C-alpha positions as YAML, in Angstrom:
chain: A
units: angstrom
residues:
- id: 1
  name: MET
  ca: [36.57, -58.14, -10.96]
- id: 2
  name: SER
  ca: [39.29, -60.69, -10.10]
- id: 3
  name: ASP
  ca: [42.24, -59.42, -12.19]
- id: 4
  name: TYR
  ca: [43.69, -55.90, -11.46]
- id: 5
  name: PRO
  ca: [46.27, -53.90, -13.19]
- id: 6
  name: ASP
  ca: [49.50, -53.16, -11.57]
- id: 7
  name: PHE
  ca: [48.71, -50.27, -9.14]
- id: 8
  name: ARG
  ca: [52.56, -49.79, -8.41]
- id: 9
  name: SER
  ca: [53.16, -48.86, -12.21]
- id: 10
  name: PRO
  ca: [53.45, -45.27, -12.93]
- id: 11
  name: ALA
  ca: [51.98, -45.95, -16.41]
- id: 12
  name: VAL
  ca: [48.84, -47.61, -14.97]
- id: 13
  name: LEU
  ca: [48.35, -44.75, -12.49]
- id: 14
  name: LEU
  ca: [48.73, -42.04, -14.93]
- id: 15
  name: ALA
  ca: [46.52, -43.93, -17.53]
- id: 16
  name: HIS
  ca: [43.78, -43.98, -14.69]
- id: 17
  name: ALA
  ca: [44.23, -40.26, -13.98]
- id: 18
  name: ARG
  ca: [43.81, -39.60, -17.75]
- id: 19
  name: HIS
  ca: [40.77, -41.70, -17.87]
- id: 20
  name: SER
  ca: [39.16, -39.79, -15.04]
- id: 21
  name: MET
  ca: [40.30, -36.50, -16.60]
- id: 22
  name: ALA
  ca: [38.34, -37.54, -19.77]
- id: 23
  name: PHE
  ca: [35.23, -37.70, -17.80]
- id: 24
  name: TYR
  ca: [35.41, -33.95, -17.26]
- id: 25
  name: HIS
  ca: [37.27, -32.65, -20.32]
- id: 26
  name: PRO
  ca: [35.97, -31.18, -22.36]
- id: 27
  name: ARG
  ca: [32.36, -31.40, -21.16]
- id: 28
  name: CYS
  ca: [33.02, -29.46, -18.13]
- id: 29
  name: ILE
  ca: [33.93, -26.26, -19.99]
- id: 30
  name: ASP
  ca: [31.29, -23.48, -20.12]
- id: 31
  name: PRO
  ca: [32.12, -21.31, -23.20]
- id: 32
  name: SER
  ca: [30.50, -18.35, -21.40]
- id: 33
  name: GLY
  ca: [32.93, -18.73, -18.51]
- id: 34
  name: GLY
  ca: [34.29, -21.14, -15.95]
- id: 35
  name: MET
  ca: [33.34, -24.91, -15.64]
- id: 36
  name: TYR
  ca: [30.24, -26.73, -14.99]
- id: 37
  name: HIS
  ca: [30.28, -28.21, -11.43]
- id: 38
  name: PHE
  ca: [27.31, -30.87, -11.35]
- id: 39
  name: PHE
  ca: [27.41, -34.08, -13.22]
- id: 40
  name: LYS
  ca: [25.47, -37.12, -13.28]
- id: 41
  name: ASP
  ca: [27.13, -40.63, -13.68]
- id: 42
  name: ASP
  ca: [27.09, -40.59, -17.51]
- id: 43
  name: GLY
  ca: [28.45, -36.82, -17.52]
- id: 44
  name: THR
  ca: [25.11, -35.16, -18.01]
- id: 45
  name: VAL
  ca: [25.22, -31.61, -16.36]
- id: 46
  name: TYR
  ca: [22.20, -31.38, -14.01]
- id: 47
  name: ASP
  ca: [22.90, -27.84, -12.80]
- id: 48
  name: ALA
  ca: [24.56, -25.46, -15.27]
- id: 49
  name: HIS
  ca: [24.54, -22.30, -13.14]
- id: 50
  name: GLN
  ca: [25.88, -22.62, -9.60]
- id: 51
  name: ARG
  ca: [29.54, -22.34, -9.24]
- id: 52
  name: HIS
  ca: [31.30, -23.35, -5.98]
- id: 53
  name: LEU
  ca: [34.67, -21.94, -4.87]
- id: 54
  name: VAL
  ca: [35.86, -25.34, -4.09]
- id: 55
  name: SER
  ca: [35.09, -26.87, -7.44]
- id: 56
  name: SER
  ca: [36.57, -23.65, -9.36]
- id: 57
  name: THR
  ca: [39.82, -23.96, -7.55]
- id: 58
  name: ARG
  ca: [40.07, -27.76, -7.89]
- id: 59
  name: PHE
  ca: [39.54, -27.52, -11.61]
- id: 60
  name: VAL
  ca: [42.50, -25.27, -11.86]
- id: 61
  name: PHE
  ca: [44.46, -27.99, -9.99]
- id: 62
  name: THR
  ca: [43.16, -30.97, -12.17]
- id: 63
  name: TYR
  ca: [43.92, -29.11, -15.41]
- id: 64
  name: ALA
  ca: [47.31, -27.82, -14.22]
- id: 65
  name: MET
  ca: [48.45, -31.40, -13.28]
- id: 66
  name: ALA
  ca: [46.93, -32.93, -16.46]
- id: 67
  name: TYR
  ca: [48.82, -30.49, -18.50]
- id: 68
  name: ARG
  ca: [52.13, -31.14, -16.58]
- id: 69
  name: HIS
  ca: [51.85, -34.79, -17.13]
- id: 70
  name: PHE
  ca: [50.26, -35.24, -20.58]
- id: 71
  name: ARG
  ca: [51.27, -31.96, -22.30]
- id: 72
  name: ASP
  ca: [48.06, -31.70, -24.05]
- id: 73
  name: PRO
  ca: [47.56, -28.20, -25.32]
- id: 74
  name: ALA
  ca: [43.83, -28.52, -24.70]
- id: 75
  name: HIS
  ca: [44.46, -29.06, -21.05]
- id: 76
  name: LEU
  ca: [46.55, -25.81, -20.97]
- id: 77
  name: ASP
  ca: [43.55, -24.02, -22.56]
- id: 78
  name: GLY
  ca: [41.29, -25.45, -19.87]
- id: 79
  name: LEU
  ca: [43.72, -24.36, -17.25]
- id: 80
  name: ARG
  ca: [43.52, -20.73, -18.56]
- id: 81
  name: HIS
  ca: [39.81, -20.82, -18.72]
- id: 82
  name: ALA
  ca: [39.57, -22.20, -15.18]
- id: 83
  name: LEU
  ca: [42.05, -19.75, -13.89]
- id: 84
  name: ARG
  ca: [40.32, -16.68, -15.48]
- id: 85
  name: PHE
  ca: [37.02, -17.59, -13.97]
- id: 86
  name: LEU
  ca: [38.59, -17.96, -10.53]
- id: 87
  name: ARG
  ca: [40.30, -14.51, -10.79]
- id: 88
  name: GLU
  ca: [37.43, -12.58, -12.45]
- id: 89
  name: ALA
  ca: [34.13, -14.10, -11.14]
- id: 90
  name: HIS
  ca: [35.05, -15.40, -7.67]
- id: 91
  name: ARG
  ca: [37.34, -12.68, -6.54]
- id: 92
  name: ASP
  ca: [35.74, -9.72, -4.79]
- id: 93
  name: PRO
  ca: [37.83, -6.65, -5.87]
- id: 94
  name: SER
  ca: [35.80, -4.30, -3.37]
- id: 95
  name: HIS
  ca: [36.42, -6.28, -0.10]
- id: 96
  name: GLY
  ca: [39.03, -8.63, -1.02]
- id: 97
  name: GLY
  ca: [38.68, -12.32, -0.87]
- id: 98
  name: TYR
  ca: [36.82, -14.87, -2.81]
- id: 99
  name: HIS
  ca: [33.04, -15.56, -2.78]
- id: 100
  name: TRP
  ca: [31.93, -19.12, -1.69]
- id: 101
  name: LEU
  ca: [28.96, -19.63, -4.13]
- id: 102
  name: LEU
  ca: [27.99, -17.89, -7.36]
- id: 103
  name: ASP
  ca: [25.03, -18.11, -9.87]
- id: 104
  name: TRP
  ca: [26.39, -17.77, -13.28]
- id: 105
  name: ARG
  ca: [24.19, -17.11, -16.24]
- id: 106
  name: ASP
  ca: [24.55, -14.85, -19.34]
- id: 107
  name: GLY
  ca: [28.26, -14.28, -18.69]
- id: 108
  name: ARG
  ca: [27.54, -12.54, -15.26]
- id: 109
  name: ALA
  ca: [27.89, -13.76, -11.73]
- id: 110
  name: GLN
  ca: [25.38, -13.18, -8.89]
- id: 111
  name: VAL
  ca: [26.74, -13.85, -5.40]
- id: 112
  name: LEU
  ca: [24.71, -16.42, -3.71]
- id: 113
  name: ASP
  ca: [26.82, -16.84, -0.76]
- id: 114
  name: GLY
  ca: [29.73, -14.31, -0.05]
- id: 115
  name: THR
  ca: [30.94, -15.95, 3.00]
- id: 116
  name: ARG
  ca: [34.68, -15.86, 3.43]
- id: 117
  name: HIS
  ca: [35.93, -19.47, 4.25]
- id: 118
  name: ALA
  ca: [39.52, -20.08, 5.11]
- id: 119
  name: TYR
  ca: [39.04, -23.55, 3.62]
- id: 120
  name: GLY
  ca: [38.09, -21.98, 0.17]
- id: 121
  name: HIS
  ca: [40.91, -19.51, 0.45]
- id: 122
  name: ALA
  ca: [43.42, -22.39, 1.07]
- id: 123
  name: PHE
  ca: [42.23, -23.86, -2.19]
- id: 124
  name: VAL
  ca: [42.80, -20.59, -3.87]
- id: 125
  name: LEU
  ca: [46.28, -20.66, -2.78]
- id: 126
  name: LEU
  ca: [46.76, -24.12, -4.03]
- id: 127
  name: ALA
  ca: [45.21, -23.22, -7.44]
- id: 128
  name: TYR
  ca: [47.56, -20.42, -7.97]
- id: 129
  name: ALA
  ca: [50.59, -22.60, -6.87]
- id: 130
  name: HIS
  ca: [49.63, -25.11, -9.37]
- id: 131
  name: ALA
  ca: [48.98, -22.66, -12.21]
- id: 132
  name: VAL
  ca: [52.42, -21.42, -11.53]
- id: 133
  name: MET
  ca: [53.93, -24.81, -11.74]
- id: 134
  name: ALA
  ca: [52.06, -25.40, -15.06]
- id: 135
  name: GLY
  ca: [53.87, -22.32, -16.36]
- id: 136
  name: LEU
  ca: [51.30, -19.59, -16.07]
- id: 137
  name: ASP
  ca: [53.63, -17.09, -14.42]
- id: 138
  name: GLU
  ca: [50.92, -14.43, -14.32]
- id: 139
  name: ALA
  ca: [49.67, -16.44, -11.11]
- id: 140
  name: ARG
  ca: [52.84, -15.91, -9.39]
- id: 141
  name: PRO
  ca: [51.82, -12.39, -7.79]
- id: 142
  name: TRP
  ca: [48.29, -13.74, -7.10]
- id: 143
  name: LEU
  ca: [49.99, -16.44, -5.08]
- id: 144
  name: ALA
  ca: [51.76, -14.03, -2.94]
- id: 145
  name: GLU
  ca: [48.49, -11.88, -2.72]
- id: 146
  name: ILE
  ca: [46.42, -14.71, -1.42]
- id: 147
  name: PHE
  ca: [49.04, -15.73, 1.24]
- id: 148
  name: GLU
  ca: [48.93, -12.04, 2.47]
- id: 149
  name: LEU
  ca: [45.16, -12.06, 2.78]
- id: 150
  name: LEU
  ca: [45.22, -15.36, 4.68]
- id: 151
  name: GLU
  ca: [47.70, -13.71, 6.98]
- id: 152
  name: GLN
  ca: [45.66, -10.50, 7.47]
- id: 153
  name: ARG
  ca: [42.24, -11.97, 7.55]
- id: 154
  name: PHE
  ca: [42.50, -15.47, 9.07]
- id: 155
  name: TRP
  ca: [45.85, -16.08, 10.73]
- id: 156
  name: ASP
  ca: [45.66, -16.35, 14.50]
- id: 157
  name: ALA
  ca: [49.04, -15.90, 15.72]
- id: 158
  name: ALA
  ca: [48.31, -16.96, 19.29]
- id: 159
  name: SER
  ca: [47.17, -20.30, 18.23]
- id: 160
  name: GLY
  ca: [49.50, -20.70, 15.12]
- id: 161
  name: LEU
  ca: [46.40, -21.73, 13.13]
- id: 162
  name: TYR
  ca: [43.93, -20.17, 10.75]
- id: 163
  name: ALA
  ca: [40.46, -19.12, 11.93]
- id: 164
  name: ASP
  ca: [37.80, -20.35, 9.89]
- id: 165
  name: GLU
  ca: [34.99, -17.94, 8.68]
- id: 166
  name: ALA
  ca: [34.12, -14.28, 8.19]
- id: 167
  name: SER
  ca: [31.38, -12.30, 6.62]
- id: 168
  name: ALA
  ca: [31.79, -10.91, 3.10]
- id: 169
  name: ASP
  ca: [32.78, -7.48, 4.36]
- id: 170
  name: TRP
  ca: [35.12, -9.19, 7.08]
- id: 171
  name: GLN
  ca: [33.06, -7.36, 9.90]
- id: 172
  name: GLN
  ca: [31.60, -10.48, 11.41]
- id: 173
  name: ARG
  ca: [33.74, -13.47, 12.35]
- id: 174
  name: SER
  ca: [32.76, -16.88, 13.51]
- id: 175
  name: GLY
  ca: [34.01, -18.40, 16.75]
- id: 176
  name: TYR
  ca: [34.11, -21.84, 14.96]
- id: 177
  name: ARG
  ca: [37.57, -23.34, 14.41]
- id: 178
  name: GLY
  ca: [38.22, -26.35, 12.46]
- id: 179
  name: GLN
  ca: [41.23, -28.51, 11.48]
- id: 180
  name: ASN
  ca: [40.03, -29.18, 7.89]
- id: 181
  name: ALA
  ca: [40.90, -25.59, 6.74]
- id: 182
  name: ASN
  ca: [44.16, -25.92, 8.35]
- id: 183
  name: MET
  ca: [44.94, -29.27, 6.74]
- id: 184
  name: HIS
  ca: [44.29, -28.03, 3.27]
- id: 185
  name: ALA
  ca: [46.14, -24.87, 4.06]
- id: 186
  name: CYS
  ca: [49.12, -27.09, 4.91]
- id: 187
  name: GLU
  ca: [48.68, -28.77, 1.45]
- id: 188
  name: ALA
  ca: [48.48, -25.30, -0.18]
- id: 189
  name: MET
  ca: [51.67, -24.23, 1.58]
- id: 190
  name: LEU
  ca: [53.56, -27.32, 0.41]
- id: 191
  name: ALA
  ca: [52.43, -26.52, -3.17]
- id: 192
  name: ALA
  ca: [53.36, -22.88, -2.78]
- id: 193
  name: PHE
  ca: [56.79, -23.84, -1.75]
- id: 194
  name: ASP
  ca: [57.27, -26.18, -4.57]
- id: 195
  name: ALA
  ca: [56.11, -23.37, -7.02]
- id: 196
  name: THR
  ca: [58.29, -20.64, -5.70]
- id: 197
  name: GLY
  ca: [61.12, -22.17, -3.39]
- id: 198
  name: GLU
  ca: [60.26, -19.58, -0.83]
- id: 199
  name: ARG
  ca: [60.96, -21.01, 2.67]
- id: 200
  name: ARG
  ca: [58.23, -19.05, 4.32]
- id: 201
  name: TYR
  ca: [55.62, -21.28, 2.85]
- id: 202
  name: LEU
  ca: [57.35, -24.50, 4.09]
- id: 203
  name: ALA
  ca: [57.75, -23.13, 7.59]
- id: 204
  name: ARG
  ca: [54.06, -22.38, 7.60]
- id: 205
  name: ALA
  ca: [53.08, -25.96, 6.50]
- id: 206
  name: ARG
  ca: [55.34, -27.22, 9.33]
- id: 207
  name: GLU
  ca: [53.65, -24.95, 11.97]
- id: 208
  name: LEU
  ca: [50.25, -25.99, 10.78]
- id: 209
  name: ALA
  ca: [51.11, -29.71, 10.72]
- id: 210
  name: HIS
  ca: [52.74, -29.58, 14.14]
- id: 211
  name: HIS
  ca: [49.92, -27.66, 15.88]
- id: 212
  name: ILE
  ca: [47.17, -29.85, 14.55]
- id: 213
  name: THR
  ca: [48.95, -33.31, 14.58]
- id: 214
  name: GLN
  ca: [50.70, -32.75, 17.92]
- id: 215
  name: ARG
  ca: [49.20, -30.13, 20.18]
- id: 216
  name: GLN
  ca: [45.67, -30.45, 19.10]
- id: 217
  name: ALA
  ca: [45.85, -34.15, 18.96]
- id: 218
  name: GLN
  ca: [47.01, -34.03, 22.51]
- id: 219
  name: ARG
  ca: [43.66, -32.50, 23.57]
- id: 220
  name: CYS
  ca: [41.78, -35.11, 21.65]
- id: 221
  name: GLY
  ca: [42.95, -38.59, 22.56]
- id: 222
  name: GLY
  ca: [45.96, -38.46, 20.32]
- id: 223
  name: LEU
  ca: [44.00, -38.16, 17.20]
- id: 224
  name: ILE
  ca: [42.56, -35.37, 15.02]
- id: 225
  name: TRP
  ca: [39.22, -34.19, 16.05]
- id: 226
  name: GLU
  ca: [37.47, -31.87, 13.46]
- id: 227
  name: HIS
  ca: [35.94, -29.12, 15.48]
- id: 228
  name: TYR
  ca: [36.93, -26.64, 18.03]
- id: 229
  name: ASP
  ca: [35.91, -23.52, 19.80]
- id: 230
  name: ALA
  ca: [37.55, -20.07, 19.51]
- id: 231
  name: GLN
  ca: [40.14, -21.13, 21.98]
- id: 232
  name: TRP
  ca: [40.99, -24.26, 20.20]
- id: 233
  name: GLN
  ca: [39.38, -26.56, 22.70]
- id: 234
  name: PRO
  ca: [37.65, -29.51, 21.11]
- id: 235
  name: ASP
  ca: [33.98, -29.24, 20.44]
- id: 236
  name: TRP
  ca: [32.52, -32.63, 20.78]
- id: 237
  name: GLN
  ca: [28.95, -31.61, 19.83]
- id: 238
  name: TYR
  ca: [29.54, -29.54, 16.85]
- id: 239
  name: ASN
  ca: [27.33, -30.91, 13.95]
- id: 240
  name: ILE
  ca: [26.57, -34.01, 15.91]
- id: 241
  name: ASP
  ca: [23.07, -33.77, 14.40]
- id: 242
  name: ASN
  ca: [24.52, -33.30, 10.87]
- id: 243
  name: PRO
  ca: [27.21, -35.96, 10.72]
- id: 244
  name: ALA
  ca: [27.49, -36.02, 7.05]
- id: 245
  name: HIS
  ca: [28.18, -32.06, 6.60]
- id: 246
  name: LEU
  ca: [30.04, -31.83, 3.32]
- id: 247
  name: PHE
  ca: [32.96, -29.82, 4.71]
- id: 248
  name: ARG
  ca: [32.41, -30.15, 8.50]
- id: 249
  name: PRO
  ca: [31.34, -33.61, 9.39]
- id: 250
  name: TRP
  ca: [31.02, -34.79, 12.96]
- id: 251
  name: GLY
  ca: [33.45, -37.41, 14.33]
- id: 252
  name: TYR
  ca: [37.05, -38.60, 13.72]
- id: 253
  name: GLN
  ca: [37.45, -38.95, 9.95]
- id: 254
  name: PRO
  ca: [39.58, -41.91, 8.82]
- id: 255
  name: GLY
  ca: [40.11, -40.16, 5.51]
- id: 256
  name: HIS
  ca: [41.37, -37.14, 7.26]
- id: 257
  name: LEU
  ca: [43.86, -39.19, 9.51]
- id: 258
  name: THR
  ca: [45.28, -40.64, 6.20]
- id: 259
  name: GLU
  ca: [45.37, -37.48, 4.61]
- id: 260
  name: TRP
  ca: [47.43, -35.89, 7.33]
- id: 261
  name: ALA
  ca: [49.53, -38.98, 7.25]
- id: 262
  name: LYS
  ca: [50.30, -38.20, 3.32]
- id: 263
  name: LEU
  ca: [51.05, -34.47, 4.27]
- id: 264
  name: LEU
  ca: [53.39, -35.34, 7.03]
- id: 265
  name: LEU
  ca: [55.33, -37.51, 4.67]
- id: 266
  name: GLN
  ca: [55.34, -34.76, 2.06]
- id: 267
  name: LEU
  ca: [56.53, -32.33, 4.73]
- id: 268
  name: ASP
  ca: [59.25, -34.79, 5.80]
- id: 269
  name: ALA
  ca: [60.51, -35.17, 2.19]
- id: 270
  name: ARG
  ca: [61.31, -31.50, 2.16]
- id: 271
  name: ALA
  ca: [62.92, -31.41, 5.57]
- id: 272
  name: GLY
  ca: [66.25, -30.44, 3.88]
- id: 273
  name: ALA
  ca: [64.91, -27.08, 3.18]
- id: 274
  name: LEU
  ca: [64.03, -26.52, 6.92]
- id: 275
  name: ASP
  ca: [66.21, -26.16, 9.83]
- id: 276
  name: GLU
  ca: [63.72, -27.47, 12.28]
- id: 277
  name: ASP
  ca: [63.10, -30.78, 14.02]
- id: 278
  name: LEU
  ca: [60.68, -33.03, 12.04]
- id: 279
  name: SER
  ca: [61.47, -36.19, 13.83]
- id: 280
  name: TRP
  ca: [57.82, -36.41, 14.98]
- id: 281
  name: ALA
  ca: [56.34, -36.40, 11.55]
- id: 282
  name: VAL
  ca: [56.91, -39.93, 10.12]
- id: 283
  name: PRO
  ca: [55.98, -41.69, 13.49]
- id: 284
  name: THR
  ca: [52.89, -39.61, 13.67]
- id: 285
  name: ALA
  ca: [51.99, -40.57, 9.89]
- id: 286
  name: ARG
  ca: [52.36, -44.16, 10.83]
- id: 287
  name: ARG
  ca: [50.26, -43.94, 13.79]
- id: 288
  name: LEU
  ca: [47.27, -41.96, 12.15]
- id: 289
  name: PHE
  ca: [47.31, -44.45, 9.28]
- id: 290
  name: GLN
  ca: [47.31, -47.46, 11.66]
- id: 291
  name: VAL
  ca: [44.37, -46.08, 13.50]
- id: 292
  name: ALA
  ca: [42.40, -45.31, 10.40]
- id: 293
  name: VAL
  ca: [42.69, -48.92, 9.01]
- id: 294
  name: ASP
  ca: [42.27, -50.70, 12.36]
- id: 295
  name: LYS
  ca: [39.07, -48.87, 13.19]
- id: 296
  name: GLY
  ca: [37.73, -47.67, 9.85]
- id: 297
  name: TRP
  ca: [38.08, -50.60, 7.65]
- id: 298
  name: ASP
  ca: [34.96, -52.63, 6.91]
- id: 299
  name: ARG
  ca: [36.03, -56.19, 7.29]
- id: 300
  name: GLU
  ca: [32.64, -57.62, 5.88]
- id: 301
  name: HIS
  ca: [32.23, -55.53, 2.86]
- id: 302
  name: GLY
  ca: [35.44, -53.74, 2.34]
- id: 303
  name: GLY
  ca: [36.38, -50.07, 2.30]
- id: 304
  name: LEU
  ca: [36.98, -47.45, 4.80]
- id: 305
  name: HIS
  ca: [33.92, -46.08, 6.64]
- id: 306
  name: TYR
  ca: [33.42, -42.36, 6.75]
- id: 307
  name: SER
  ca: [33.38, -41.34, 10.51]
- id: 308
  name: LEU
  ca: [34.30, -42.77, 13.89]
- id: 309
  name: ALA
  ca: [32.64, -41.53, 17.30]
- id: 310
  name: PRO
  ca: [34.80, -40.27, 20.06]
- id: 311
  name: ASP
  ca: [35.14, -43.90, 21.28]
- id: 312
  name: LEU
  ca: [36.36, -45.02, 17.89]
- id: 313
  name: SER
  ca: [33.16, -46.85, 17.01]
- id: 314
  name: VAL
  ca: [31.76, -46.52, 13.37]
- id: 315
  name: CYS
  ca: [29.14, -43.71, 13.51]
- id: 316
  name: ASP
  ca: [28.82, -43.25, 9.76]
- id: 317
  name: ALA
  ca: [29.14, -46.55, 7.78]
- id: 318
  name: ASP
  ca: [28.97, -44.99, 4.24]
- id: 319
  name: LYS
  ca: [32.04, -45.10, 2.01]
- id: 320
  name: TYR
  ca: [33.22, -41.90, 0.36]
- id: 321
  name: PHE
  ca: [35.43, -41.78, -2.73]
- id: 322
  name: TRP
  ca: [38.05, -39.48, -1.39]
- id: 323
  name: VAL
  ca: [38.61, -41.58, 1.75]
- id: 324
  name: GLN
  ca: [39.82, -44.42, -0.22]
- id: 325
  name: ALA
  ca: [41.97, -42.57, -2.66]
- id: 326
  name: GLU
  ca: [43.77, -40.37, -0.08]
- id: 327
  name: SER
  ca: [44.28, -43.53, 1.99]
- id: 328
  name: ALA
  ca: [45.88, -45.39, -0.92]
- id: 329
  name: ALA
  ca: [48.29, -42.60, -1.48]
- id: 330
  name: ALA
  ca: [49.23, -42.63, 2.32]
- id: 331
  name: ALA
  ca: [49.84, -46.32, 2.11]
- id: 332
  name: ALA
  ca: [52.18, -46.11, -0.87]
- id: 333
  name: MET
  ca: [54.13, -43.31, 0.59]
- id: 334
  name: LEU
  ca: [54.43, -45.09, 4.00]
- id: 335
  name: ALA
  ca: [55.53, -48.26, 2.17]
- id: 336
  name: LEU
  ca: [58.19, -46.33, 0.27]
- id: 337
  name: ARG
  ca: [59.38, -44.44, 3.60]
- id: 338
  name: ALA
  ca: [59.84, -47.82, 5.41]
- id: 339
  name: GLY
  ca: [63.40, -48.20, 4.16]
- id: 340
  name: ALA
  ca: [65.00, -51.29, 5.80]
- id: 341
  name: ASP
  ca: [61.77, -52.07, 7.66]
- id: 342
  name: GLU
  ca: [60.68, -54.86, 5.50]
- id: 343
  name: ALA
  ca: [57.75, -55.80, 7.76]
- id: 344
  name: GLY
  ca: [56.57, -52.12, 7.59]
- id: 345
  name: ALA
  ca: [56.78, -51.85, 3.97]
- id: 346
  name: ALA
  ca: [54.93, -55.19, 3.38]
- id: 347
  name: PHE
  ca: [52.14, -54.00, 6.04]
- id: 348
  name: HIS
  ca: [51.60, -50.82, 3.95]
- id: 349
  name: TRP
  ca: [51.92, -52.32, 0.57]
- id: 350
  name: ASP
  ca: [49.29, -54.83, 1.59]
- id: 351
  name: TRP
  ca: [46.89, -52.03, 2.41]
- id: 352
  name: TYR
  ca: [47.71, -50.09, -0.67]
- id: 353
  name: GLU
  ca: [46.77, -53.02, -2.80]
- id: 354
  name: ARG
  ca: [43.60, -53.80, -0.77]
- id: 355
  name: LEU
  ca: [42.54, -50.27, -1.04]
- id: 356
  name: TRP
  ca: [43.05, -50.28, -4.70]
- id: 357
  name: ALA
  ca: [41.27, -53.43, -5.33]
- id: 358
  name: TYR
  ca: [38.37, -52.30, -3.38]
- id: 359
  name: SER
  ca: [38.16, -48.89, -5.08]
- id: 360
  name: TRP
  ca: [38.78, -50.43, -8.55]
- id: 361
  name: THR
  ca: [35.95, -52.79, -7.94]
- id: 362
  name: HIS
  ca: [33.28, -50.56, -6.47]
- id: 363
  name: PHE
  ca: [34.24, -46.94, -6.92]
- id: 364
  name: VAL
  ca: [35.86, -46.54, -10.35]
- id: 365
  name: ASP
  ca: [33.43, -45.98, -13.22]
- id: 366
  name: HIS
  ca: [35.27, -47.95, -15.85]
- id: 367
  name: GLN
  ca: [32.62, -47.10, -18.56]
- id: 368
  name: HIS
  ca: [32.16, -43.36, -18.16]
- id: 369
  name: GLY
  ca: [35.25, -42.33, -16.13]
- id: 370
  name: ALA
  ca: [35.95, -40.83, -12.75]
- id: 371
  name: TRP
  ca: [34.82, -42.40, -9.45]
- id: 372
  name: TYR
  ca: [31.25, -42.70, -7.82]
- id: 373
  name: ARG
  ca: [31.04, -40.27, -4.97]
- id: 374
  name: ILE
  ca: [29.52, -42.22, -2.06]
- id: 375
  name: LEU
  ca: [28.29, -45.79, -1.44]
- id: 376
  name: ASP
  ca: [26.50, -47.19, 1.52]
- id: 377
  name: ARG
  ca: [28.04, -49.97, 3.68]
- id: 378
  name: GLU
  ca: [27.16, -52.70, 1.32]
- id: 379
  name: ASN
  ca: [28.77, -50.74, -1.46]
- id: 380
  name: ARG
  ca: [25.52, -49.57, -3.19]
- id: 381
  name: LYS
  ca: [25.38, -46.22, -4.74]
- id: 382
  name: LEU
  ca: [23.21, -43.55, -2.99]
- id: 383
  name: SER
  ca: [22.35, -41.53, -6.01]
- id: 384
  name: ASP
  ca: [23.29, -41.01, -9.73]
- id: 385
  name: GLU
  ca: [24.97, -37.82, -8.91]
- id: 386
  name: LYS
  ca: [28.68, -38.56, -9.63]
- id: 387
  name: SER
  ca: [30.10, -34.93, -9.02]
- id: 388
  name: PRO
  ca: [28.01, -32.45, -7.14]
- id: 389
  name: ALA
  ca: [29.79, -29.16, -6.20]
- id: 390
  name: GLY
  ca: [33.01, -29.78, -4.64]
- id: 391
  name: LYS
  ca: [33.91, -33.21, -6.27]
- id: 392
  name: VAL
  ca: [35.93, -32.80, -9.41]
- id: 393
  name: ASP
  ca: [38.09, -35.88, -8.80]
- id: 394
  name: TYR
  ca: [40.91, -33.74, -7.43]
- id: 395
  name: HIS
  ca: [41.33, -36.35, -4.67]
- id: 396
  name: THR
  ca: [41.47, -39.22, -6.96]
- id: 397
  name: MET
  ca: [43.54, -37.87, -9.79]
- id: 398
  name: GLY
  ca: [45.66, -36.01, -7.14]
- id: 399
  name: ALA
  ca: [46.33, -39.40, -5.24]
- id: 400
  name: CYS
  ca: [47.54, -40.96, -8.52]
- id: 401
  name: TYR
  ca: [49.96, -38.01, -9.08]
- id: 402
  name: ASP
  ca: [51.03, -38.19, -5.48]
- id: 403
  name: ILE
  ca: [51.92, -41.92, -5.82]
- id: 404
  name: VAL
  ca: [53.68, -41.43, -9.06]
- id: 405
  name: ARG
  ca: [55.74, -38.75, -7.70]
- id: 406
  name: ALA
  ca: [56.63, -40.76, -4.54]
- id: 407
  name: LEU
  ca: [57.62, -43.71, -6.97]
- id: 408
  name: GLY
  ca: [60.21, -41.37, -8.49]
- id: 409
  name: GLU
  ca: [58.38, -40.47, -11.75]
- id: 410
  name: ALA
  ca: [58.46, -36.76, -11.88]
- id: 411
  name: PRO
  ca: [56.24, -34.69, -14.19]
- id: 412
  name: HIS
  ca: [57.51, -32.28, -16.82]
- id: 413
  name: ALA
  ca: [58.90, -28.91, -15.67]
...
């Protein structure tokens, strides 16, 4: 494609989010409960029974945001449907917490994996926060409840970060520590602050961001490594033989560098509500983005690669949808934050347009909607599975909403 829409136009961005949402709605709704989580490129459901906590929570987000922006009552109905399944099927009233993976059939859930992941529980917090912002006030006490559970079960006060994993009865805890759960906990805390105005959530977001992007980064060459031991020392070998692990990939992740850049800018935008020093946030965001595009961009075929080795060479050349989307959002926010720095603004707008042009050409499915999940280095699809568990285009639609908000187009109350 040689002609592109105006990616700085809120109307264009919202139309694209709506086009992506139309891939999922209403075909994702299972009348017996919850949503289907596995879709082929054309929208065909290829597994009607497995329900993953990450998809279940992200559907709450996508329906909440769609309703806030487009005011379609069908999106509100979908939000209620998704929220009910999260609360009634994934939540374990006996031990507390939320099951990771379910088999759902005949209106009943069988637990396939009851492991308690901080990553998944961070998304529960995010889901409840967005449900509240969409007007479902019944989720307000649930938001406070999941925050307290994170405090009791995952919070490590000595490190100022969340631990990662426990058994369903909370009796066994993994020594693994990861930045990914803490990154999404930071995201969820920002949303919880927006939903409630309670400063404790913003203070926790700041604590998480500082410890990962400052203290932990100092232990890892100034960048954000993914994996650590129980003392939060970098584990350079974890998943080295499984570098494409869905939630714990090996290597520096350009997409996580830019996602942290975005979160640091969102934190900085709320600095007025915090009586704490945030002078490090914006410079760190700029540096992380710079490294991501300098080391991660494919100068031959376009797009950001998935992973970088400790020496910053490319170790996984595939292209993932979420990496491009989060990086575009970070680029726009950095450009808008540049102020009088015209060169800085131009640099980041150039990357913004480049990322969108690449994604519009290779990742966006203009026929069926949503984005393809993964391409090889030469931008060929690796499968016809557009949305396996975890991918509900929360990243792509979320990036559009983030950019619109940064451009000053606030959603409905």
